[in-house]
Every structure is written in C-alpha cells, then in structure tokens.
N, CA, C, O and the ligand as a Tripos MOL2 file, in Angstrom:
@<TRIPOS>MOLECULE
protein
  245   243    62     0     0
PROTEIN
NO_CHARGES

@<TRIPOS>ATOM
      1 N          20.4390   52.1220   20.1740 N.3       1 MET1
      2 CA         21.0910   50.8290   19.9820 C.3       1 MET1
      3 C          22.4000   51.0110   19.2110 C.2       1 MET1
      4 O          22.4740   51.7650   18.2410 O.2       1 MET1
      5 N          23.4040   50.3110   19.6620 N.am      2 ILE2
      6 CA         24.7080   50.4180   19.0060 C.3       2 ILE2
      7 C          24.7180   49.5640   17.7420 C.2       2 ILE2
      8 O          24.3110   48.4020   17.7410 O.2       2 ILE2
      9 N          25.1930   50.1800   16.6790 N.am      3 GLN3
     10 CA         25.3280   49.4460   15.4220 C.3       3 GLN3
     11 C          26.6260   48.6530   15.4460 C.2       3 GLN3
     12 O          27.7180   49.2170   15.5180 O.2       3 GLN3
     13 N          26.4870   47.3610   15.3850 N.am      4 LEU4
     14 CA         27.6900   46.5400   15.3890 C.3       4 LEU4
     15 C          28.2340   46.3720   13.9790 C.2       4 LEU4
     16 O          27.4840   46.2890   13.0060 O.2       4 LEU4
     17 N          29.5260   46.3250   13.8980 N.am      5 LYS5
     18 CA         30.1990   46.1610   12.6130 C.3       5 LYS5
     19 C          31.1460   44.9780   12.6790 C.2       5 LYS5
     20 O          31.5290   44.5200   13.7550 O.2       5 LYS5
     21 N          31.5070   44.5030   11.5170 N.am      6 ALA6
     22 CA         32.4290   43.3670   11.4680 C.3       6 ALA6
     23 C          33.6390   43.7260   10.6260 C.2       6 ALA6
     24 O          33.5380   44.4220    9.6160 O.2       6 ALA6
     25 N          34.7770   43.2350   11.0680 N.am      7 CYS7
     26 CA         36.0260   43.5110   10.3620 C.3       7 CYS7
     27 C          36.0890   42.7350    9.0440 C.2       7 CYS7
     28 O          35.7920   41.5410    9.0000 O.2       7 CYS7
     29 N          36.4750   43.4250    7.9810 N.am      8 ARG8
     30 CA         36.5730   42.7580    6.6780 C.3       8 ARG8
     31 C          37.7700   41.8320    6.6250 C.2       8 ARG8
     32 O          37.8280   40.9250    5.7940 O.2       8 ARG8
     33 N          38.6980   42.0560    7.4860 N.am      9 ASN9
     34 CA         39.9320   41.2810    7.4740 C.3       9 ASN9
     35 C          39.8410   40.0190    8.3500 C.2       9 ASN9
     36 O          40.0810   38.9120    7.8690 O.2       9 ASN9
     37 N          39.4950   40.1910    9.6310 N.am     10 CYS10
     38 CA         39.4970   39.0420   10.5410 C.3      10 CYS10
     39 C          38.0940   38.6570   11.0090 C.2      10 CYS10
     40 O          37.9380   37.6930   11.7590 O.2      10 CYS10
     41 N          37.0510   39.4120   10.5670 N.am     11 ARG11
     42 CA         35.6450   39.1210   10.8600 C.3      11 ARG11
     43 C          35.2700   39.3120   12.3270 C.2      11 ARG11
     44 O          34.1990   38.8760   12.7510 O.2      11 ARG11
     45 N          36.1090   39.9350   13.0800 N.am     12 SER12
     46 CA         35.8080   40.2320   14.4670 C.3      12 SER12
     47 C          34.6970   41.2770   14.5360 C.2      12 SER12
     48 O          34.7050   42.2410   13.7710 O.2      12 SER12
     49 N          33.7310   41.0890   15.4600 N.am     13 ILE13
     50 CA         32.6250   42.0330   15.5860 C.3      13 ILE13
     51 C          32.9760   43.1160   16.6010 C.2      13 ILE13
     52 O          33.4950   42.8350   17.6810 O.2      13 ILE13
     53 N          32.6810   44.3580   16.2300 N.am     14 THR14
     54 CA         33.0480   45.4940   17.0610 C.3      14 THR14
     55 C          32.0380   46.6230   16.8940 C.2      14 THR14
     56 O          31.2710   46.6330   15.9310 O.2      14 THR14
     57 N          32.0350   47.5820   17.8350 N.am     15 ASP15
     58 CA         31.2190   48.7830   17.6470 C.3      15 ASP15
     59 C          32.1210   49.9690   17.3010 C.2      15 ASP15
     60 O          31.6560   51.1050   17.2120 O.2      15 ASP15
     61 N          33.3940   49.7010   17.1080 N.am     16 GLN16
     62 CA         34.3440   50.7570   16.7460 C.3      16 GLN16
     63 C          34.3280   50.9800   15.2290 C.2      16 GLN16
     64 O          33.7630   50.1880   14.4740 O.2      16 GLN16
     65 N          34.9540   52.0660   14.8080 N.am     17 ASN17
     66 CA         35.0420   52.3470   13.3820 C.3      17 ASN17
     67 C          36.2410   51.6930   12.7260 C.2      17 ASN17
     68 O          36.4270   51.7640   11.5110 O.2      17 ASN17
     69 N          37.0430   51.0610   13.5520 N.am     18 LYS18
     70 CA         38.2140   50.3520   13.0700 C.3      18 LYS18
     71 C          38.3340   49.0920   13.9070 C.2      18 LYS18
     72 O          37.9900   49.1030   15.0880 O.2      18 LYS18
     73 N          38.8080   48.0270   13.3270 N.am     19 CYS19
     74 CA         38.9110   46.7720   14.0820 C.3      19 CYS19
     75 C          39.9200   46.9050   15.2220 C.2      19 CYS19
     76 O          41.0840   47.2220   14.9760 O.2      19 CYS19
     77 N          39.4910   46.6650   16.4710 N.am     20 PRO20
     78 CA         40.4200   46.7770   17.5970 C.3      20 PRO20
     79 C          41.4500   45.6490   17.6160 C.2      20 PRO20
     80 O          42.4750   45.7430   18.2910 O.2      20 PRO20
     81 N          41.1710   44.6040   16.8820 N.am     21 ARG21
     82 CA         42.0600   43.4490   16.9030 C.3      21 ARG21
     83 C          43.1900   43.5680   15.8840 C.2      21 ARG21
     84 O          44.3590   43.3690   16.2150 O.2      21 ARG21
     85 N          42.8300   43.8960   14.6400 N.am     22 CYS22
     86 CA         43.8670   43.9210   13.6020 C.3      22 CYS22
     87 C          44.0030   45.2920   12.9400 C.2      22 CYS22
     88 O          44.8800   45.4890   12.0990 O.2      22 CYS22
     89 N          43.1300   46.2510   13.3190 N.am     23 GLY23
     90 CA         43.2200   47.5840   12.7320 C.3      23 GLY23
     91 C          42.6240   47.6660   11.3430 C.2      23 GLY23
     92 O          42.7920   48.6660   10.6440 O.2      23 GLY23
     93 N          41.9220   46.6060   10.9400 N.am     24 GLY24
     94 CA         41.3420   46.5440    9.5940 C.3      24 GLY24
     95 C          40.0690   47.3660    9.4470 C.2      24 GLY24
     96 O          39.5250   47.8900   10.4190 O.2      24 GLY24
     97 N          39.6180   47.4600    8.2170 N.am     25 GLU25
     98 CA         38.4040   48.1920    7.8700 C.3      25 GLU25
     99 C          37.1790   47.3960    8.3310 C.2      25 GLU25
    100 O          37.1560   46.1720    8.2020 O.2      25 GLU25
    101 N          36.1610   48.0810    8.8670 N.am     26 VAL26
    102 CA         34.9480   47.3950    9.3110 C.3      26 VAL26
    103 C          33.7800   47.6740    8.3750 C.2      26 VAL26
    104 O          33.7630   48.6800    7.6660 O.2      26 VAL26
    105 N          32.8020   46.7690    8.3840 N.am     27 SER27
    106 CA         31.6380   46.8900    7.5210 C.3      27 SER27
    107 C          30.3640   46.7000    8.3250 C.2      27 SER27
    108 O          30.3260   45.8860    9.2480 O.2      27 SER27
    109 N          29.3040   47.4580    7.9750 N.am     28 ARG28
    110 CA         28.0110   47.2610    8.6250 C.3      28 ARG28
    111 C          27.2400   46.1120    7.9960 C.2      28 ARG28
    112 O          26.2550   45.6290    8.5530 O.2      28 ARG28
    113 N          27.6960   45.6890    6.8470 N.am     29 GLU29
    114 CA         26.9970   44.6410    6.1120 C.3      29 GLU29
    115 C          27.6190   43.2860    6.4040 C.2      29 GLU29
    116 O          28.5680   42.8540    5.7490 O.2      29 GLU29
    117 N          27.0570   42.6360    7.4020 N.am     30 TRP30
    118 CA         27.5730   41.3100    7.7340 C.3      30 TRP30
    119 C          26.4280   40.4190    8.1720 C.2      30 TRP30
    120 O          25.3530   40.8970    8.5340 O.2      30 TRP30
    121 N          26.6710   39.1140    8.1350 N.am     31 GLN31
    122 CA         25.6340   38.1440    8.4640 C.3      31 GLN31
    123 C          26.2020   37.0550    9.3620 C.2      31 GLN31
    124 O          27.3750   36.6920    9.2740 O.2      31 GLN31
    125 N          25.3340   36.5470   10.2250 N.am     32 GLY32
    126 CA         25.7200   35.4140   11.0570 C.3      32 GLY32
    127 C          26.5480   35.8650   12.2480 C.2      32 GLY32
    128 O          27.4250   36.7210   12.1340 O.2      32 GLY32
    129 N          26.2520   35.2770   13.3710 N.am     33 TYR33
    130 CA         26.9110   35.6790   14.5980 C.3      33 TYR33
    131 C          27.5600   34.4540   15.2150 C.2      33 TYR33
    132 O          26.8860   33.4630   15.4980 O.2      33 TYR33
    133 N          28.8260   34.5180   15.4180 N.am     34 LEU34
    134 CA         29.5460   33.3700   15.9540 C.3      34 LEU34
    135 C          30.3170   33.7860   17.1980 C.2      34 LEU34
    136 O          31.1230   34.7170   17.1700 O.2      34 LEU34
    137 N          30.0520   33.0710   18.2960 N.am     35 ILE35
    138 CA         30.8160   33.3370   19.5150 C.3      35 ILE35
    139 C          31.8050   32.1930   19.6990 C.2      35 ILE35
    140 O          31.4130   31.0330   19.8280 O.2      35 ILE35
    141 N          33.0610   32.5240   19.7100 N.am     36 VAL36
    142 CA         34.1030   31.5180   19.8980 C.3      36 VAL36
    143 C          34.6340   31.6230   21.3240 C.2      36 VAL36
    144 O          35.2070   32.6390   21.7200 O.2      36 VAL36
    145 N          34.4320   30.5560   22.0780 N.am     37 LEU37
    146 CA         34.9170   30.5520   23.4570 C.3      37 LEU37
    147 C          36.2640   29.8420   23.5400 C.2      37 LEU37
    148 O          37.1690   30.2580   24.2640 O.2      37 LEU37
    149 N          36.3650   28.7680   22.7830 N.am     38 ASP38
    150 CA         37.5850   27.9850   22.8090 C.3      38 ASP38
    151 C          37.9920   27.6240   21.3780 C.2      38 ASP38
    152 O          37.5920   26.5810   20.8610 O.2      38 ASP38
    153 N          38.7830   28.4820   20.7460 N.am     39 PRO39
    154 CA         39.1210   28.2820   19.3310 C.3      39 PRO39
    155 C          39.8470   26.9670   19.0530 C.2      39 PRO39
    156 O          39.7820   26.4450   17.9400 O.2      39 PRO39
    157 N          40.5310   26.4340   20.0500 N.am     40 GLU40
    158 CA         41.2450   25.1680   19.8710 C.3      40 GLU40
    159 C          40.2740   24.0070   19.6580 C.2      40 GLU40
    160 O          40.5740   23.0510   18.9430 O.2      40 GLU40
    161 N          39.1000   24.1100   20.2940 N.am     41 LYS41
    162 CA         38.1450   23.0060   20.2510 C.3      41 LYS41
    163 C          37.0110   23.2430   19.2660 C.2      41 LYS41
    164 O          36.2030   22.3430   19.0350 O.2      41 LYS41
    165 N          36.9320   24.4250   18.6850 N.am     42 SER42
    166 CA         35.8420   24.7440   17.7690 C.3      42 SER42
    167 C          36.2470   24.4550   16.3220 C.2      42 SER42
    168 O          37.2230   24.9990   15.8050 O.2      42 SER42
    169 N          35.4640   23.5820   15.6900 N.am     43 GLU43
    170 CA         35.7650   23.2260   14.3080 C.3      43 GLU43
    171 C          35.5140   24.4000   13.3660 C.2      43 GLU43
    172 O          36.2690   24.6250   12.4200 O.2      43 GLU43
    173 N          34.4340   25.1500   13.6410 N.am     44 ILE44
    174 CA         34.1260   26.3180   12.8120 C.3      44 ILE44
    175 C          35.2470   27.3480   12.9100 C.2      44 ILE44
    176 O          35.6700   27.9210   11.9050 O.2      44 ILE44
    177 N          35.7130   27.5720   14.1170 N.am     45 ALA45
    178 CA         36.7990   28.5370   14.3170 C.3      45 ALA45
    179 C          38.0390   28.1160   13.5420 C.2      45 ALA45
    180 O          38.7140   28.9460   12.9340 O.2      45 ALA45
    181 N          38.3280   26.8390   13.5680 N.am     46 ARG46
    182 CA         39.4960   26.3460   12.8480 C.3      46 ARG46
    183 C          39.3350   26.5490   11.3430 C.2      46 ARG46
    184 O          40.2670   26.9660   10.6560 O.2      46 ARG46
    185 N          38.1370   26.2470   10.8460 N.am     47 LYS47
    186 CA         37.8720   26.4220    9.4140 C.3      47 LYS47
    187 C          37.9950   27.8730    8.9960 C.2      47 LYS47
    188 O          38.4460   28.1810    7.8930 O.2      47 LYS47
    189 N          37.5880   28.7620    9.8950 N.am     48 MET48
    190 CA         37.6250   30.1850    9.5710 C.3      48 MET48
    191 C          38.9850   30.8090    9.8700 C.2      48 MET48
    192 O          39.2170   31.9820    9.5760 O.2      48 MET48
    193 N          39.8620   30.0350   10.4430 N.am     49 GLY49
    194 CA         41.1890   30.5510   10.7540 C.3      49 GLY49
    195 C          41.2080   31.4730   11.9650 C.2      49 GLY49
    196 O          42.0300   32.3840   12.0560 O.2      49 GLY49
    197 N          40.2820   31.2190   12.9010 N.am     50 ILE50
    198 CA         40.2150   32.0320   14.1130 C.3      50 ILE50
    199 C          41.0700   31.4010   15.2110 C.2      50 ILE50
    200 O          40.9300   30.2180   15.5230 O.2      50 ILE50
    201 N          41.9420   32.1980   15.7810 N.am     51 HIS51
    202 CA         42.8400   31.6640   16.8020 C.3      51 HIS51
    203 C          42.6500   32.3150   18.1630 C.2      51 HIS51
    204 O          43.3670   32.0010   19.1130 O.2      51 HIS51
    205 N          41.6840   33.2230   18.2550 N.am     52 ALA52
    206 CA         41.4360   33.9000   19.5280 C.3      52 ALA52
    207 C          39.9440   33.8780   19.8260 C.2      52 ALA52
    208 O          39.1240   33.9310   18.9090 O.2      52 ALA52
    209 N          39.5900   33.7990   21.1000 N.am     53 SER53
    210 CA         38.1800   33.8000   21.4580 C.3      53 SER53
    211 C          37.5910   35.1890   21.2320 C.2      53 SER53
    212 O          38.2980   36.1960   21.2780 O.2      53 SER53
    213 N          36.2860   35.2220   20.9880 N.am     54 GLY54
    214 CA         35.6230   36.5060   20.7520 C.3      54 GLY54
    215 C          34.3730   36.3360   19.9150 C.2      54 GLY54
    216 O          33.8900   35.2210   19.7150 O.2      54 GLY54
    217 N          33.8460   37.4650   19.4210 N.am     55 ARG55
    218 CA         32.6270   37.4390   18.6150 C.3      55 ARG55
    219 C          33.0170   37.6810   17.1590 C.2      55 ARG55
    220 O          33.8180   38.5650   16.8560 O.2      55 ARG55
    221 N          32.4460   36.8950   16.2790 N.am     56 TYR56
    222 CA         32.7920   36.9950   14.8710 C.3      56 TYR56
    223 C          31.5520   36.9460   13.9900 C.2      56 TYR56
    224 O          30.5190   36.4000   14.3760 O.2      56 TYR56
    225 N          31.6710   37.5200   12.8110 N.am     57 ALA57
    226 CA         30.6270   37.4060   11.7960 C.3      57 ALA57
    227 C          30.9680   36.2430   10.8880 C.2      57 ALA57
    228 O          32.1340   36.0060   10.5720 O.2      57 ALA57
    229 N          29.9350   35.5170   10.4690 N.am     58 LEU58
    230 CA         30.1880   34.3970    9.5760 C.3      58 LEU58
    231 C          30.4980   34.8960    8.1670 C.2      58 LEU58
    232 O          31.3100   34.3110    7.4500 O.2      58 LEU58
    233 N          29.8380   35.9860    7.7880 N.am     59 ARG59
    234 CA         30.0500   36.5210    6.4610 C.3      59 ARG59
    235 C          30.0900   38.0500    6.5080 C.2      59 ARG59
    236 O          29.2210   38.6720    7.1200 O.2      59 ARG59
    237 N          31.0620   38.6410    5.8870 N.am     60 VAL60
    238 CA         31.1730   40.1040    5.8280 C.3      60 VAL60
    239 C          31.1640   40.5150    4.3640 C.2      60 VAL60
    240 O          31.9070   39.9720    3.5470 O.2      60 VAL60
    241 N          30.3030   41.4890    4.0450 N.am     61 LYS61
    242 CA         30.2430   41.9700    2.6600 C.3      61 LYS61
    243 C          31.3270   42.9930    2.4130 C.2      61 LYS61
    244 O          31.4410   43.5160    1.3040 O.2      61 LYS61
    245 ZN         40.1310   42.7160   12.1960 Zn       62 ZN62
@<TRIPOS>BOND
     1     1     2 1
     2     2     3 1
     3     3     4 2
     4     3     5 am
     5     5     6 1
     6     6     7 1
     7     7     8 2
     8     7     9 am
     9     9    10 1
    10    10    11 1
    11    11    12 2
    12    11    13 am
    13    13    14 1
    14    14    15 1
    15    15    16 2
    16    15    17 am
    17    17    18 1
    18    18    19 1
    19    19    20 2
    20    19    21 am
    21    21    22 1
    22    22    23 1
    23    23    24 2
    24    23    25 am
    25    25    26 1
    26    26    27 1
    27    27    28 2
    28    27    29 am
    29    29    30 1
    30    30    31 1
    31    31    32 2
    32    31    33 am
    33    33    34 1
    34    34    35 1
    35    35    36 2
    36    35    37 am
    37    37    38 1
    38    38    39 1
    39    39    40 2
    40    39    41 am
    41    41    42 1
    42    42    43 1
    43    43    44 2
    44    43    45 am
    45    45    46 1
    46    46    47 1
    47    47    48 2
    48    47    49 am
    49    49    50 1
    50    50    51 1
    51    51    52 2
    52    51    53 am
    53    53    54 1
    54    54    55 1
    55    55    56 2
    56    55    57 am
    57    57    58 1
    58    58    59 1
    59    59    60 2
    60    59    61 am
    61    61    62 1
    62    62    63 1
    63    63    64 2
    64    63    65 am
    65    65    66 1
    66    66    67 1
    67    67    68 2
    68    67    69 am
    69    69    70 1
    70    70    71 1
    71    71    72 2
    72    71    73 am
    73    73    74 1
    74    74    75 1
    75    75    76 2
    76    75    77 am
    77    77    78 1
    78    78    79 1
    79    79    80 2
    80    79    81 am
    81    81    82 1
    82    82    83 1
    83    83    84 2
    84    83    85 am
    85    85    86 1
    86    86    87 1
    87    87    88 2
    88    87    89 am
    89    89    90 1
    90    90    91 1
    91    91    92 2
    92    91    93 am
    93    93    94 1
    94    94    95 1
    95    95    96 2
    96    95    97 am
    97    97    98 1
    98    98    99 1
    99    99   100 2
   100    99   101 am
   101   101   102 1
   102   102   103 1
   103   103   104 2
   104   103   105 am
   105   105   106 1
   106   106   107 1
   107   107   108 2
   108   107   109 am
   109   109   110 1
   110   110   111 1
   111   111   112 2
   112   111   113 am
   113   113   114 1
   114   114   115 1
   115   115   116 2
   116   115   117 am
   117   117   118 1
   118   118   119 1
   119   119   120 2
   120   119   121 am
   121   121   122 1
   122   122   123 1
   123   123   124 2
   124   123   125 am
   125   125   126 1
   126   126   127 1
   127   127   128 2
   128   127   129 am
   129   129   130 1
   130   130   131 1
   131   131   132 2
   132   131   133 am
   133   133   134 1
   134   134   135 1
   135   135   136 2
   136   135   137 am
   137   137   138 1
   138   138   139 1
   139   139   140 2
   140   139   141 am
   141   141   142 1
   142   142   143 1
   143   143   144 2
   144   143   145 am
   145   145   146 1
   146   146   147 1
   147   147   148 2
   148   147   149 am
   149   149   150 1
   150   150   151 1
   151   151   152 2
   152   151   153 am
   153   153   154 1
   154   154   155 1
   155   155   156 2
   156   155   157 am
   157   157   158 1
   158   158   159 1
   159   159   160 2
   160   159   161 am
   161   161   162 1
   162   162   163 1
   163   163   164 2
   164   163   165 am
   165   165   166 1
   166   166   167 1
   167   167   168 2
   168   167   169 am
   169   169   170 1
   170   170   171 1
   171   171   172 2
   172   171   173 am
   173   173   174 1
   174   174   175 1
   175   175   176 2
   176   175   177 am
   177   177   178 1
   178   178   179 1
   179   179   180 2
   180   179   181 am
   181   181   182 1
   182   182   183 1
   183   183   184 2
   184   183   185 am
   185   185   186 1
   186   186   187 1
   187   187   188 2
   188   187   189 am
   189   189   190 1
   190   190   191 1
   191   191   192 2
   192   191   193 am
   193   193   194 1
   194   194   195 1
   195   195   196 2
   196   195   197 am
   197   197   198 1
   198   198   199 1
   199   199   200 2
   200   199   201 am
   201   201   202 1
   202   202   203 1
   203   203   204 2
   204   203   205 am
   205   205   206 1
   206   206   207 1
   207   207   208 2
   208   207   209 am
   209   209   210 1
   210   210   211 1
   211   211   212 2
   212   211   213 am
   213   213   214 1
   214   214   215 1
   215   215   216 2
   216   215   217 am
   217   217   218 1
   218   218   219 1
   219   219   220 2
   220   219   221 am
   221   221   222 1
   222   222   223 1
   223   223   224 2
   224   223   225 am
   225   225   226 1
   226   226   227 1
   227   227   228 2
   228   227   229 am
   229   229   230 1
   230   230   231 1
   231   231   232 2
   232   231   233 am
   233   233   234 1
   234   234   235 1
   235   235   236 2
   236   235   237 am
   237   237   238 1
   238   238   239 1
   239   239   240 2
   240   239   241 am
   241   241   242 1
   242   242   243 1
   243   243   244 2
@<TRIPOS>SUBSTRUCTURE
     1 MET1         2 RESIDUE 1 A MET
     2 ILE2         6 RESIDUE 1 A ILE
     3 GLN3        10 RESIDUE 1 A GLN
     4 LEU4        14 RESIDUE 1 A LEU
     5 LYS5        18 RESIDUE 1 A LYS
     6 ALA6        22 RESIDUE 1 A ALA
     7 CYS7        26 RESIDUE 1 A CYS
     8 ARG8        30 RESIDUE 1 A ARG
     9 ASN9        34 RESIDUE 1 A ASN
    10 CYS10       38 RESIDUE 1 A CYS
    11 ARG11       42 RESIDUE 1 A ARG
    12 SER12       46 RESIDUE 1 A SER
    13 ILE13       50 RESIDUE 1 A ILE
    14 THR14       54 RESIDUE 1 A THR
    15 ASP15       58 RESIDUE 1 A ASP
    16 GLN16       62 RESIDUE 1 A GLN
    17 ASN17       66 RESIDUE 1 A ASN
    18 LYS18       70 RESIDUE 1 A LYS
    19 CYS19       74 RESIDUE 1 A CYS
    20 PRO20       78 RESIDUE 1 A PRO
    21 ARG21       82 RESIDUE 1 A ARG
    22 CYS22       86 RESIDUE 1 A CYS
    23 GLY23       90 RESIDUE 1 A GLY
    24 GLY24       94 RESIDUE 1 A GLY
    25 GLU25       98 RESIDUE 1 A GLU
    26 VAL26      102 RESIDUE 1 A VAL
    27 SER27      106 RESIDUE 1 A SER
    28 ARG28      110 RESIDUE 1 A ARG
    29 GLU29      114 RESIDUE 1 A GLU
    30 TRP30      118 RESIDUE 1 A TRP
    31 GLN31      122 RESIDUE 1 A GLN
    32 GLY32      126 RESIDUE 1 A GLY
    33 TYR33      130 RESIDUE 1 A TYR
    34 LEU34      134 RESIDUE 1 A LEU
    35 ILE35      138 RESIDUE 1 A ILE
    36 VAL36      142 RESIDUE 1 A VAL
    37 LEU37      146 RESIDUE 1 A LEU
    38 ASP38      150 RESIDUE 1 A ASP
    39 PRO39      154 RESIDUE 1 A PRO
    40 GLU40      158 RESIDUE 1 A GLU
    41 LYS41      162 RESIDUE 1 A LYS
    42 SER42      166 RESIDUE 1 A SER
    43 GLU43      170 RESIDUE 1 A GLU
    44 ILE44      174 RESIDUE 1 A ILE
    45 ALA45      178 RESIDUE 1 A ALA
    46 ARG46      182 RESIDUE 1 A ARG
    47 LYS47      186 RESIDUE 1 A LYS
    48 MET48      190 RESIDUE 1 A MET
    49 GLY49      194 RESIDUE 1 A GLY
    50 ILE50      198 RESIDUE 1 A ILE
    51 HIS51      202 RESIDUE 1 A HIS
    52 ALA52      206 RESIDUE 1 A ALA
    53 SER53      210 RESIDUE 1 A SER
    54 GLY54      214 RESIDUE 1 A GLY
    55 ARG55      218 RESIDUE 1 A ARG
    56 TYR56      222 RESIDUE 1 A TYR
    57 ALA57      226 RESIDUE 1 A ALA
    58 LEU58      230 RESIDUE 1 A LEU
    59 ARG59      234 RESIDUE 1 A ARG
    60 VAL60      238 RESIDUE 1 A VAL
    61 LYS61      242 RESIDUE 1 A LYS
    62 ZN62       245 GROUP 0 **** ****
C-alpha cells in the first residue's frame, strides 16, 4: 500500500516525497481527507484558501 503524504504548505495529498504542486515539504502525519472538485463552489475550499481541484488534507502536523 502506498503511504500518502500531505504538503505542509498547501495541504495537497501526494505519494511523492515533495509536493508536486508547490514543491513544499510533505508530512506523513495528517488528518482528514478532502476532495475538491469545484473550488469556486466549495465553501471549505474557500476557507482553506484552495484554488485548484484535487485531494487535500484537512490538517497537517
Ligand atoms: Zn504543496
């Protein structure tokens, strides 16, 4: 099973050792799974400052 990680900077979920979106540091310690399909219409995405669709962690340690 692939260990998923979340970016400490933009909270994007990835299986890479570096965030493919912003190049930030990733962490294995994260909680909550958020799939954003339409960031314009998602209130959570807006609150979190997400402007692109994708998979995100709600909280990254
Ligand atoms: Zn990132």
